[in-house]
C-alpha positions as a Markdown table, in Angstrom:
| # | Residue | x | y | z |
|---|---|---|---|---|
| 1 | Met | 101.5 | 111.5 | 104.1 |
| 2 | Ala | 102.5 | 107.9 | 104.5 |
| 3 | Phe | 100.1 | 105.1 | 103.4 |
| 4 | Leu | 100.7 | 101.9 | 105.3 |
| 5 | Ile | 100.3 | 98.3 | 104.4 |
| 6 | Leu | 98.0 | 96.7 | 106.9 |
| 7 | Ser | 97.6 | 92.9 | 107.3 |
| 8 | Lys | 95.0 | 91.6 | 109.6 |
| 9 | Lys | 95.8 | 88.3 | 111.2 |
| 10 | Lys | 93.4 | 85.6 | 112.6 |
| 11 | Asp | 94.0 | 87.0 | 116.1 |
| 12 | Asp | 93.1 | 90.5 | 114.9 |
| 13 | Thr | 96.6 | 91.9 | 115.3 |
| 14 | Ile | 97.9 | 94.1 | 112.4 |
| 15 | Asp | 101.2 | 93.8 | 110.6 |
| 16 | Ile | 102.2 | 97.2 | 109.1 |
| 17 | Met | 104.7 | 96.5 | 106.4 |
| 18 | Ile | 106.2 | 100.0 | 105.9 |
| 19 | Thr | 108.8 | 100.7 | 108.7 |
| 20 | Lys | 111.7 | 103.1 | 109.4 |
| 21 | Ser | 114.9 | 102.2 | 111.1 |
| 22 | Asn | 114.8 | 103.4 | 114.6 |
| 23 | Asp | 115.4 | 101.9 | 118.1 |
| 24 | Ala | 112.0 | 103.1 | 119.2 |
| 25 | Lys | 109.2 | 100.5 | 118.4 |
| 26 | Val | 105.4 | 100.9 | 118.3 |
| 27 | Ala | 102.8 | 98.2 | 117.7 |
| 28 | Phe | 99.1 | 98.4 | 116.9 |
| 29 | Tyr | 96.0 | 96.4 | 117.7 |
| 30 | Thr | 92.6 | 97.3 | 116.1 |
| 31 | Leu | 89.1 | 96.1 | 117.0 |
| 32 | Gly | 86.0 | 96.7 | 115.0 |
| 33 | Cys | 85.2 | 98.0 | 111.6 |
| 34 | Lys | 87.3 | 98.8 | 108.5 |
| 35 | Leu | 87.1 | 102.5 | 109.3 |
| 36 | Asn | 89.0 | 101.7 | 112.5 |
| 37 | Tyr | 91.7 | 100.0 | 110.4 |
| 38 | Ser | 92.0 | 103.1 | 108.2 |
| 39 | Glu | 92.3 | 105.3 | 111.2 |
| 40 | Thr | 95.0 | 103.1 | 112.8 |
| 41 | Ser | 96.9 | 103.5 | 109.6 |
| 42 | Thr | 96.8 | 107.3 | 109.9 |
| 43 | Ile | 98.0 | 107.1 | 113.5 |
| 44 | Gly | 100.7 | 104.8 | 112.3 |
| 45 | Ser | 101.9 | 107.2 | 109.7 |
| 46 | Gln | 102.4 | 109.8 | 112.4 |
| 47 | Phe | 104.7 | 107.4 | 114.3 |
| 48 | Leu | 106.6 | 106.7 | 111.0 |
| 49 | Asp | 107.1 | 110.4 | 110.5 |
| 50 | Lys | 108.6 | 110.6 | 113.9 |
| 51 | Gly | 111.1 | 107.8 | 113.0 |
| 52 | Phe | 109.5 | 104.9 | 114.9 |
| 53 | Asn | 109.8 | 101.4 | 113.7 |
| 54 | Ile | 106.4 | 99.6 | 113.6 |
| 55 | Val | 106.4 | 96.0 | 114.6 |
| 56 | Asp | 103.9 | 93.2 | 115.1 |
| 57 | Phe | 101.8 | 93.4 | 118.2 |
| 58 | Asn | 103.1 | 90.1 | 119.4 |
| 59 | Glu | 106.7 | 91.5 | 119.4 |
| 60 | Gln | 108.3 | 93.6 | 122.1 |
| 61 | Ala | 107.6 | 97.3 | 121.6 |
| 62 | Asp | 108.1 | 100.5 | 123.5 |
| 63 | Ile | 104.6 | 101.8 | 122.7 |
| 64 | Tyr | 101.4 | 99.8 | 122.1 |
| 65 | Val | 98.4 | 101.6 | 120.6 |
| 66 | Ile | 95.0 | 99.9 | 121.0 |
| 67 | Asn | 92.1 | 101.2 | 118.8 |
| 68 | Thr | 88.9 | 100.0 | 120.2 |
| 69 | Cys | 85.3 | 99.4 | 119.2 |
| 70 | Ser | 82.0 | 99.9 | 121.2 |
| 71 | Val | 79.7 | 97.6 | 119.3 |
| 72 | Thr | 79.8 | 94.4 | 121.5 |
| 73 | Glu | 79.3 | 93.8 | 125.2 |
| 74 | Asn | 82.7 | 92.2 | 125.5 |
| 75 | Thr | 84.6 | 95.4 | 124.7 |
| 76 | Glu | 85.9 | 95.9 | 128.2 |
| 77 | Lys | 87.0 | 92.3 | 128.6 |
| 78 | Glu | 88.7 | 92.4 | 125.2 |
| 79 | Cys | 90.5 | 95.6 | 125.9 |
| 80 | Arg | 91.7 | 94.4 | 129.3 |
| 81 | Gln | 93.0 | 91.2 | 127.7 |
| 82 | Ile | 94.8 | 93.1 | 124.9 |
| 83 | Val | 96.5 | 95.4 | 127.5 |
| 84 | Arg | 97.7 | 92.3 | 129.4 |
| 85 | Arg | 99.1 | 90.8 | 126.2 |
| 86 | Ala | 101.1 | 94.0 | 125.5 |
| 87 | Leu | 102.5 | 94.1 | 129.0 |
| 88 | Arg | 103.5 | 90.5 | 128.8 |
| 89 | Asn | 105.6 | 91.5 | 125.8 |
| 90 | Asn | 107.1 | 94.5 | 127.6 |
| 91 | Pro | 106.1 | 95.3 | 131.2 |
| 92 | Asp | 107.6 | 98.8 | 130.8 |
| 93 | Ala | 105.7 | 99.6 | 127.6 |
| 94 | Phe | 103.6 | 102.8 | 127.2 |
| 95 | Ile | 100.0 | 101.7 | 126.6 |
| 96 | Ala | 97.6 | 104.1 | 124.7 |
| 97 | Val | 93.9 | 103.2 | 124.2 |
| 98 | Thr | 91.8 | 105.1 | 121.7 |
| 99 | Gly | 88.7 | 104.5 | 119.6 |
| 100 | Cys | 84.9 | 104.4 | 120.3 |
| 101 | Tyr | 85.2 | 102.6 | 123.6 |
| 102 | Ala | 87.7 | 105.1 | 124.8 |
| 103 | Gln | 85.4 | 108.0 | 123.8 |
| 104 | Leu | 82.4 | 106.4 | 125.6 |
| 105 | Arg | 84.0 | 104.8 | 128.7 |
| 106 | Pro | 87.3 | 106.5 | 129.5 |
| 107 | Glu | 87.0 | 106.0 | 133.2 |
| 108 | Glu | 86.5 | 102.2 | 132.8 |
| 109 | Ile | 89.7 | 102.0 | 130.7 |
| 110 | Gly | 91.5 | 104.1 | 133.2 |
| 111 | Lys | 91.0 | 101.4 | 135.8 |
| 112 | Ile | 92.8 | 98.8 | 133.7 |
| 113 | Asp | 96.3 | 98.3 | 135.1 |
| 114 | Gly | 99.0 | 99.5 | 132.8 |
| 115 | Val | 97.1 | 101.9 | 130.7 |
| 116 | Asp | 99.0 | 105.2 | 130.4 |
| 117 | Val | 96.7 | 107.3 | 128.2 |
| 118 | Ile | 93.1 | 107.3 | 126.9 |
| 119 | Leu | 92.5 | 109.3 | 123.7 |
| 120 | Gly | 89.0 | 110.1 | 122.5 |
| 121 | Ser | 87.7 | 110.5 | 119.0 |
| 122 | Asn | 89.0 | 114.0 | 118.6 |
| 123 | Glu | 92.3 | 113.2 | 120.3 |
| 124 | Lys | 93.3 | 110.0 | 118.6 |
| 125 | Phe | 95.2 | 111.8 | 115.8 |
| 126 | Lys | 96.8 | 114.3 | 118.3 |
| 127 | Ile | 99.0 | 111.9 | 120.2 |
| 128 | Phe | 102.2 | 113.8 | 119.6 |
| 129 | Glu | 100.6 | 117.1 | 120.5 |
| 130 | Leu | 99.3 | 115.7 | 123.8 |
| 131 | Ile | 102.1 | 113.5 | 124.9 |
| 132 | Glu | 105.7 | 114.6 | 125.1 |
| 133 | Asp | 107.0 | 111.7 | 127.3 |
| 134 | Phe | 106.1 | 108.1 | 126.5 |
| 135 | Gly | 107.4 | 106.8 | 129.8 |
| 136 | Lys | 105.1 | 104.8 | 132.1 |
| 137 | Lys | 102.6 | 106.7 | 134.2 |
| 138 | Glu | 101.4 | 106.1 | 137.7 |
| 139 | Leu | 97.9 | 107.1 | 136.7 |
| 140 | Ser | 96.1 | 107.1 | 133.4 |
| 141 | Cys | 95.9 | 110.4 | 131.5 |
| 142 | Ile | 92.5 | 111.0 | 129.9 |
| 143 | Tyr | 92.1 | 113.2 | 126.9 |
| 144 | Val | 88.5 | 112.9 | 125.7 |
| 145 | Ser | 86.4 | 115.8 | 124.3 |
| 146 | Pro | 82.6 | 115.8 | 124.9 |
| 147 | Thr | 80.7 | 114.3 | 122.0 |
| 148 | Asp | 79.1 | 117.7 | 121.1 |
| 149 | Glu | 82.6 | 119.0 | 120.5 |
| 150 | Leu | 83.6 | 116.4 | 117.9 |
| 151 | Thr | 83.7 | 118.6 | 114.8 |
| 152 | Asp | 86.9 | 117.6 | 112.9 |
| 153 | Val | 87.1 | 115.0 | 110.2 |
| 154 | Tyr | 90.6 | 113.6 | 110.0 |
| 155 | Ala | 91.4 | 112.2 | 106.6 |
| 156 | Ala | 92.4 | 108.5 | 106.9 |
| 157 | Ser | 93.5 | 106.1 | 104.2 |
| 158 | Ser | 95.0 | 102.6 | 104.3 |
| 159 | Thr | 95.4 | 99.6 | 102.2 |
| 160 | Asp | 93.1 | 96.7 | 102.5 |
| 161 | Ala | 93.6 | 94.2 | 105.3 |
| 162 | Asp | 94.7 | 91.5 | 102.9 |
| 163 | Ser | 95.7 | 93.3 | 99.8 |
| 164 | Arg | 98.2 | 95.9 | 98.4 |
| 165 | Thr | 95.9 | 96.7 | 95.5 |
| 166 | Arg | 93.0 | 98.4 | 97.3 |
| 167 | Ala | 92.9 | 101.4 | 99.6 |
| 168 | Phe | 90.3 | 102.7 | 102.0 |
| 169 | Leu | 89.7 | 106.5 | 102.0 |
| 170 | Lys | 87.7 | 107.9 | 104.9 |
| 171 | Val | 85.5 | 110.8 | 103.6 |
| 172 | Gln | 83.0 | 111.1 | 106.4 |
| 173 | Asp | 82.6 | 110.7 | 110.2 |
| 174 | Gly | 79.9 | 110.7 | 112.8 |
| 175 | Cys | 76.2 | 109.9 | 112.4 |
| 176 | Asp | 72.9 | 111.9 | 113.0 |
| 177 | Tyr | 70.7 | 108.8 | 113.1 |
| 178 | Lys | 69.2 | 107.6 | 116.3 |
| 179 | Cys | 69.0 | 103.8 | 115.9 |
| 180 | Ser | 67.9 | 102.4 | 119.3 |
| 181 | Phe | 70.7 | 99.8 | 119.5 |
| 182 | Cys | 73.7 | 101.9 | 118.4 |
| 183 | Thr | 76.3 | 103.8 | 120.4 |
| 184 | Ile | 78.2 | 105.1 | 117.4 |
| 185 | Pro | 76.6 | 108.6 | 117.4 |
| 186 | Leu | 77.7 | 108.9 | 121.0 |
| 187 | Ala | 81.2 | 107.9 | 120.2 |
| 188 | Arg | 81.7 | 109.6 | 116.9 |
| 189 | Gly | 79.5 | 112.7 | 117.2 |
| 190 | Lys | 77.4 | 114.4 | 114.5 |
| 191 | Ser | 77.8 | 113.7 | 110.8 |
| 192 | Arg | 80.5 | 115.7 | 109.1 |
| 193 | Ser | 82.5 | 115.4 | 105.9 |
| 194 | Leu | 85.8 | 116.2 | 104.3 |
| 195 | Pro | 85.6 | 119.0 | 101.7 |
| 196 | Pro | 85.6 | 117.6 | 98.2 |
| 197 | Glu | 88.9 | 119.2 | 97.3 |
| 198 | Thr | 90.6 | 117.5 | 100.3 |
| 199 | Val | 89.1 | 114.1 | 99.2 |
| 200 | Leu | 90.3 | 114.7 | 95.7 |
| 201 | Thr | 93.9 | 115.5 | 96.8 |
| 202 | Ile | 94.1 | 112.3 | 98.8 |
| 203 | Phe | 92.4 | 110.3 | 96.1 |
| 204 | Arg | 95.0 | 111.5 | 93.5 |
| 205 | Lys | 97.8 | 110.6 | 95.9 |
| 206 | Leu | 96.4 | 107.0 | 96.2 |
| 207 | Ile | 96.1 | 106.7 | 92.5 |
| 208 | Ser | 99.7 | 107.9 | 92.0 |
| 209 | Glu | 100.8 | 105.3 | 94.6 |
| 210 | Gly | 99.4 | 102.6 | 92.2 |
| 211 | Tyr | 96.2 | 101.6 | 93.9 |
| 212 | Lys | 93.6 | 100.4 | 91.5 |
| 213 | Glu | 90.6 | 100.2 | 93.8 |
| 214 | Ile | 89.6 | 102.9 | 96.3 |
| 215 | Ile | 86.9 | 102.2 | 98.9 |
| 216 | Leu | 85.1 | 105.2 | 100.2 |
| 217 | Thr | 84.4 | 104.7 | 103.9 |
| 218 | Gly | 83.0 | 106.5 | 106.9 |
| 219 | Val | 80.5 | 106.0 | 109.7 |
| 220 | Asn | 77.6 | 106.9 | 107.4 |
| 221 | Val | 79.1 | 107.4 | 103.9 |
| 222 | Gly | 75.7 | 108.0 | 102.2 |
| 223 | Asp | 75.3 | 111.1 | 104.4 |
| 224 | Tyr | 78.4 | 112.7 | 102.9 |
| 225 | Gly | 78.3 | 116.4 | 102.3 |
| 226 | Lys | 75.1 | 117.2 | 104.1 |
| 227 | Ala | 76.6 | 120.1 | 106.1 |
| 228 | Ile | 78.8 | 121.4 | 103.3 |
| 229 | Asn | 76.3 | 121.8 | 100.5 |
| 230 | Thr | 77.2 | 118.7 | 98.5 |
| 231 | Asn | 76.4 | 115.0 | 98.5 |
| 232 | Leu | 77.8 | 111.6 | 97.8 |
| 233 | Tyr | 76.7 | 111.6 | 94.2 |
| 234 | Glu | 78.5 | 114.9 | 93.5 |
| 235 | Leu | 81.6 | 113.4 | 95.1 |
| 236 | Leu | 81.4 | 110.2 | 93.0 |
| 237 | Leu | 80.9 | 112.3 | 89.9 |
| 238 | Leu | 84.1 | 114.3 | 90.7 |
| 239 | Leu | 86.2 | 111.2 | 91.3 |
| 240 | Val | 85.1 | 109.1 | 88.3 |
| 241 | Asn | 86.1 | 112.0 | 86.0 |
| 242 | Glu | 89.7 | 111.7 | 87.2 |
| 243 | Pro | 92.0 | 110.1 | 84.6 |
| 244 | Gly | 93.5 | 106.7 | 85.3 |
| 245 | Glu | 92.7 | 103.1 | 85.5 |
| 246 | Phe | 90.8 | 102.6 | 88.8 |
| 247 | Arg | 87.4 | 101.7 | 90.3 |
| 248 | Leu | 85.5 | 103.1 | 93.2 |
| 249 | Arg | 83.7 | 101.0 | 95.8 |
| 250 | Ile | 81.3 | 102.3 | 98.5 |
| 251 | Ser | 82.0 | 100.5 | 101.7 |
| 252 | Ser | 78.4 | 100.6 | 103.0 |
| 253 | Ile | 75.3 | 102.8 | 102.4 |
| 254 | Glu | 72.0 | 103.2 | 104.2 |
| 255 | Pro | 69.0 | 102.2 | 102.0 |
| 256 | Asn | 67.4 | 105.5 | 102.3 |
| 257 | Leu | 70.5 | 107.2 | 101.1 |
| 258 | Leu | 71.1 | 105.1 | 98.0 |
| 259 | Ser | 69.7 | 107.6 | 95.5 |
| 260 | Asp | 68.6 | 107.1 | 91.9 |
| 261 | Glu | 71.4 | 109.4 | 90.8 |
| 262 | Ile | 74.0 | 107.0 | 92.4 |
| 263 | Leu | 72.3 | 104.0 | 90.9 |
| 264 | Asp | 72.3 | 105.6 | 87.4 |
| 265 | Leu | 75.9 | 106.5 | 87.7 |
| 266 | Ala | 76.9 | 103.0 | 88.8 |
| 267 | Ala | 74.9 | 101.5 | 85.9 |
| 268 | Ser | 76.5 | 103.8 | 83.3 |
| 269 | Asn | 80.1 | 104.1 | 84.6 |
| 270 | Lys | 82.3 | 101.1 | 85.0 |
| 271 | Lys | 84.5 | 103.0 | 87.5 |
| 272 | Ile | 81.8 | 102.6 | 90.1 |
| 273 | Cys | 81.7 | 99.0 | 91.3 |
| 274 | Asn | 78.5 | 97.0 | 90.7 |
| 275 | His | 78.4 | 96.1 | 94.4 |
| 276 | Phe | 76.5 | 97.7 | 97.3 |
| 277 | His | 76.5 | 96.8 | 100.9 |
| 278 | Ile | 73.1 | 97.9 | 102.2 |
| 279 | Pro | 72.2 | 97.4 | 105.9 |
| 280 | Leu | 68.8 | 95.9 | 106.6 |
| 281 | Gln | 69.1 | 94.9 | 110.3 |
| 282 | Ser | 65.6 | 93.2 | 110.4 |
| 283 | Gly | 63.0 | 92.0 | 107.9 |
| 284 | Ser | 60.3 | 92.4 | 110.5 |
| 285 | Pro | 58.3 | 95.7 | 110.3 |
| 286 | Lys | 57.8 | 95.6 | 114.0 |
| 287 | Ile | 61.5 | 95.2 | 114.8 |
| 288 | Leu | 62.5 | 97.8 | 112.3 |
| 289 | Lys | 60.2 | 100.3 | 114.1 |
| 290 | Leu | 61.7 | 99.4 | 117.5 |
| 291 | Met | 65.2 | 99.8 | 116.0 |
| 292 | Gln | 64.2 | 103.3 | 114.8 |
| 293 | Arg | 65.4 | 102.6 | 111.3 |
| 294 | Arg | 64.5 | 105.1 | 108.6 |
| 295 | Tyr | 62.7 | 102.7 | 106.2 |
| 296 | Asn | 60.4 | 99.7 | 106.3 |
| 297 | Ser | 60.7 | 96.3 | 104.8 |
| 298 | Ser | 58.6 | 97.2 | 101.8 |
| 299 | Phe | 60.9 | 100.1 | 100.9 |
| 300 | Tyr | 63.9 | 97.9 | 101.3 |
| 301 | Lys | 62.5 | 95.1 | 99.1 |
| 302 | Asn | 61.6 | 97.7 | 96.4 |
| 303 | Leu | 65.1 | 99.1 | 96.6 |
| 304 | Ile | 66.9 | 95.8 | 96.2 |
| 305 | Glu | 64.7 | 94.9 | 93.2 |
| 306 | Lys | 65.4 | 98.3 | 91.6 |
| 307 | Val | 69.2 | 97.8 | 92.1 |
| 308 | Thr | 69.2 | 94.4 | 90.5 |
| 309 | Asn | 67.0 | 95.5 | 87.6 |
| 310 | Glu | 69.2 | 98.5 | 86.8 |
| 311 | Ile | 72.7 | 97.0 | 87.3 |
| 312 | Pro | 73.6 | 93.7 | 85.7 |
| 313 | Asp | 75.3 | 91.1 | 87.9 |
| 314 | Val | 75.3 | 93.4 | 90.9 |
| 315 | Gly | 76.5 | 92.1 | 94.2 |
| 316 | Ile | 74.5 | 93.1 | 97.3 |
| 317 | Gly | 75.6 | 92.5 | 100.8 |
| 318 | Val | 73.3 | 92.9 | 103.8 |
| 319 | Asp | 73.8 | 93.6 | 107.5 |
| 320 | Val | 71.3 | 92.0 | 109.8 |
| 321 | Ile | 70.9 | 91.8 | 113.6 |
| 322 | Val | 69.4 | 88.8 | 115.4 |
| 323 | Gly | 68.1 | 88.7 | 119.0 |
| 324 | Phe | 66.9 | 92.3 | 119.3 |
| 325 | Pro | 64.6 | 92.9 | 122.3 |
| 326 | Gly | 61.1 | 91.9 | 121.4 |
| 327 | Glu | 62.1 | 89.7 | 118.4 |
| 328 | Ser | 59.8 | 86.7 | 118.7 |
| 329 | Gly | 60.4 | 83.5 | 116.9 |
| 330 | Gln | 57.9 | 84.6 | 114.3 |
| 331 | Asp | 59.7 | 87.9 | 113.9 |
| 332 | Phe | 62.9 | 86.1 | 113.2 |
| 333 | Leu | 61.2 | 83.8 | 110.7 |
| 334 | Asp | 59.8 | 86.9 | 109.0 |
| 335 | Thr | 63.4 | 88.2 | 108.7 |
| 336 | Tyr | 64.7 | 84.8 | 107.5 |
| 337 | Asn | 62.1 | 84.4 | 104.8 |
| 338 | Phe | 62.4 | 88.0 | 103.8 |
| 339 | Leu | 66.1 | 87.6 | 103.2 |
| 340 | Lys | 65.7 | 84.1 | 101.6 |
| 341 | Asp | 63.5 | 85.6 | 98.9 |
| 342 | Leu | 65.7 | 88.7 | 98.1 |
| 343 | Pro | 68.2 | 88.6 | 95.2 |
| 344 | Ile | 71.2 | 89.3 | 97.5 |
| 345 | Ser | 74.7 | 87.8 | 97.5 |
| 346 | Tyr | 75.8 | 87.6 | 101.1 |
| 347 | Leu | 74.9 | 88.6 | 104.7 |
| 348 | His | 76.9 | 90.0 | 107.6 |
| 349 | Val | 75.1 | 88.6 | 110.6 |
| 350 | Phe | 75.4 | 90.3 | 114.0 |
| 351 | Thr | 74.1 | 89.1 | 117.4 |
| 352 | Tyr | 72.4 | 91.8 | 119.3 |
| 353 | Ser | 74.5 | 93.0 | 122.2 |
| 354 | Glu | 73.3 | 95.2 | 125.1 |
| 355 | Arg | 75.0 | 98.5 | 125.1 |
| 356 | Pro | 74.8 | 101.2 | 127.8 |
| 357 | Asp | 73.1 | 104.5 | 127.0 |
| 358 | Thr | 70.9 | 103.1 | 124.2 |
| 359 | Lys | 67.1 | 102.9 | 124.2 |
| 360 | Ala | 67.2 | 99.2 | 123.4 |
| 361 | Ile | 68.8 | 98.2 | 126.7 |
| 362 | Asn | 65.6 | 99.1 | 128.5 |
| 363 | Met | 63.2 | 97.4 | 126.1 |
| 364 | Asp | 61.1 | 94.4 | 127.1 |
| 365 | Gly | 61.3 | 91.0 | 125.5 |
| 366 | Val | 65.0 | 90.1 | 126.0 |
| 367 | Val | 66.0 | 87.2 | 123.9 |
| 368 | Glu | 68.0 | 84.4 | 125.5 |
| 369 | His | 71.6 | 84.3 | 124.5 |
| 370 | Ser | 71.3 | 80.6 | 123.4 |
| 371 | Glu | 68.4 | 81.6 | 121.1 |
| 372 | Arg | 70.4 | 84.5 | 119.7 |
| 373 | Lys | 73.2 | 82.2 | 118.9 |
| 374 | Lys | 70.8 | 79.7 | 117.2 |
| 375 | Arg | 69.3 | 82.5 | 115.0 |
| 376 | Asn | 72.8 | 83.8 | 114.1 |
| 377 | Thr | 73.8 | 80.3 | 112.9 |
| 378 | Met | 70.7 | 80.0 | 110.8 |
| 379 | Leu | 71.4 | 83.2 | 109.0 |
| 380 | Arg | 75.0 | 82.5 | 108.5 |
| 381 | Ile | 74.1 | 79.2 | 106.8 |
| 382 | Leu | 71.6 | 81.2 | 104.6 |
| 383 | Ser | 74.4 | 83.6 | 103.8 |
| 384 | Glu | 76.6 | 80.8 | 102.5 |
| 385 | Lys | 73.7 | 79.5 | 100.4 |
| 386 | Lys | 73.1 | 82.9 | 98.9 |
| 387 | Arg | 76.8 | 83.4 | 98.1 |
| 388 | His | 77.0 | 80.0 | 96.4 |
| 389 | Glu | 73.9 | 80.7 | 94.4 |
| 390 | Phe | 75.2 | 84.1 | 93.3 |
| 391 | Tyr | 78.6 | 82.7 | 92.4 |
| 392 | Asn | 77.0 | 80.0 | 90.3 |
| 393 | Lys | 75.2 | 82.7 | 88.3 |
| 394 | Met | 78.7 | 83.9 | 87.2 |
| 395 | Lys | 79.6 | 80.7 | 85.4 |
| 396 | Gly | 80.3 | 81.3 | 81.8 |
| 397 | Lys | 80.6 | 85.1 | 82.3 |
| 398 | Thr | 83.8 | 87.1 | 82.0 |
| 399 | Leu | 84.6 | 89.2 | 85.1 |
| 400 | Glu | 87.3 | 91.8 | 85.5 |
| 401 | Ile | 89.4 | 90.8 | 88.4 |
| 402 | Leu | 91.9 | 92.9 | 90.4 |
| 403 | Phe | 94.4 | 90.3 | 91.6 |
| 404 | Glu | 96.3 | 90.7 | 94.8 |
| 405 | His | 100.0 | 90.3 | 95.4 |
| 406 | Glu | 99.8 | 87.4 | 97.8 |
| 407 | Glu | 100.5 | 83.8 | 96.6 |
| 408 | His | 98.4 | 81.0 | 98.1 |
| 409 | Ser | 99.8 | 77.5 | 97.3 |
| 410 | Gly | 100.6 | 78.6 | 93.7 |
| 411 | Tyr | 97.4 | 80.6 | 93.3 |
| 412 | Met | 96.6 | 84.3 | 93.4 |
| 413 | Lys | 93.2 | 85.8 | 94.5 |
| 414 | Gly | 91.3 | 88.9 | 93.7 |
| 415 | Phe | 87.9 | 90.5 | 93.5 |
| 416 | Ala | 85.5 | 91.3 | 90.7 |
| 417 | Ser | 83.7 | 94.6 | 90.6 |
| 418 | Asn | 80.6 | 92.8 | 92.1 |
| 419 | Tyr | 82.8 | 91.5 | 95.0 |
| 420 | Val | 82.9 | 87.9 | 93.7 |
| 421 | Arg | 86.2 | 86.4 | 94.8 |
| 422 | Val | 88.2 | 84.6 | 92.1 |
| 423 | Gln | 91.5 | 82.6 | 92.1 |
| 424 | Asn | 93.9 | 81.9 | 89.3 |
| 425 | Lys | 97.3 | 80.4 | 88.9 |
| 426 | Tyr | 99.9 | 82.8 | 90.3 |
| 427 | Asp | 101.3 | 85.1 | 87.6 |
| 428 | Thr | 103.3 | 88.2 | 88.6 |
| 429 | Ala | 102.2 | 89.9 | 85.4 |
| 430 | Leu | 98.6 | 89.9 | 86.7 |
| 431 | Val | 99.3 | 91.4 | 90.1 |
| 432 | Asn | 97.4 | 94.7 | 90.6 |
| 433 | Gln | 96.1 | 94.5 | 87.0 |
| 434 | Phe | 92.5 | 94.4 | 85.9 |
| 435 | Thr | 92.3 | 91.0 | 84.2 |
| 436 | Gly | 89.4 | 89.4 | 82.4 |
| 437 | Ile | 88.6 | 85.9 | 83.7 |
| 438 | Cys | 85.9 | 83.6 | 82.3 |
| 439 | Ile | 84.4 | 81.9 | 85.2 |
| 440 | Asn | 84.0 | 78.1 | 84.8 |
| 441 | Ser | 83.7 | 76.6 | 88.3 |
| 442 | Val | 82.6 | 77.5 | 91.9 |
| 443 | Gly | 84.3 | 76.2 | 95.0 |
| 444 | Asp | 84.2 | 77.1 | 98.7 |
| 445 | Asn | 83.4 | 80.8 | 98.6 |
| 446 | Ile | 85.6 | 81.3 | 95.5 |
| 447 | Cys | 85.4 | 81.0 | 91.7 |
| 448 | Thr | 88.0 | 79.8 | 89.3 |
| 449 | Gly | 88.3 | 80.3 | 85.5 |
| 450 | Ser | 90.6 | 81.0 | 82.6 |
| 451 | Leu | 92.0 | 84.1 | 81.1 |
| 452 | Ala | 89.6 | 85.7 | 78.7 |
| 453 | Glu | 90.8 | 85.8 | 75.1 |
């Protein structure tokens, strides 16, 4: 299996740095979450195995593969624009569209001029089984399995979007939750997991490739193993017992799935990063209920306090949605104050977006878009304050940094276990090495320090 080097640009195109010499060229464009980037890498590896040369999306290619997302209301518009960009590069190019939007709305995509094939969630990794001729088609071919037939879990791994030191490893797909705002279960199907032995095989491969940080990812990672008589804790225990110098990071985990066993393991084993990304979505009990989340604000607050009490210097990221139907000004202020008082380190703020086939789209109390934007801005400012406060707490402490290969104006950057970003003068000897840095100053979303003695 080939593992690709992905580099996400400001315009969301991807550079894939591993290529093979061949006249046939393919380019990729990925929208959405990091899981999508991991899956794009897996598709890319198939093209490499067939001898294709992978080029930048802005270059002329024979085939363009667009991996879509279904989270925002602008998905159709974005997809149409990306197809046009590809055809400007090469009007005769073969255009393939896959991902969550392709699974949910294949007929809409089929109406976009120039699209040759639409591949659903099951079909995205079967492109060479389904397509023998990559010539332009008069009509779009649609290969989309019904959601209830999505049973496979295709292993996917990729390097981080801006690093050659970290790799994503997809261990789970699908979701059994019924959040009223979310289309992911419709696009991804039921929760399912890779067998532990398969995960271990891929994990060992990544370690042998030299990656020092492996991020376990999926649609609902905390749900890992439910249907195969295991769980995420057992998988973590299996992986941390592997020999080698590495650390494990969990991409995101639902609050009701962050068990005491996982916390105890993270507190006692340095191979588990002292960093958790724990979605909240709203601090208002009323809105959480409307969202059909599986916890309330009191549970969430107690969990965050437990995490910070058990794990020193832990970094905690939080997802939150603003402008959900029925969210009054007071409900938003409840969320704002709830987050302000929590010992968290940063926020990922999302503006609610109406999605077809969700319960939320028919709910009363629609929030004006201008108000949604205002609330989003307020929470983003709070996030910066939280991050700066958390970084300042690191002053005088020694953090183990995994530095990346890239040079930025004479400096190199990397992450600590708790997801604090640190820079240091560029030194090739430190690339992809765990390096102790004593933090002495905090700048704009980054810390600096000196080598620990």
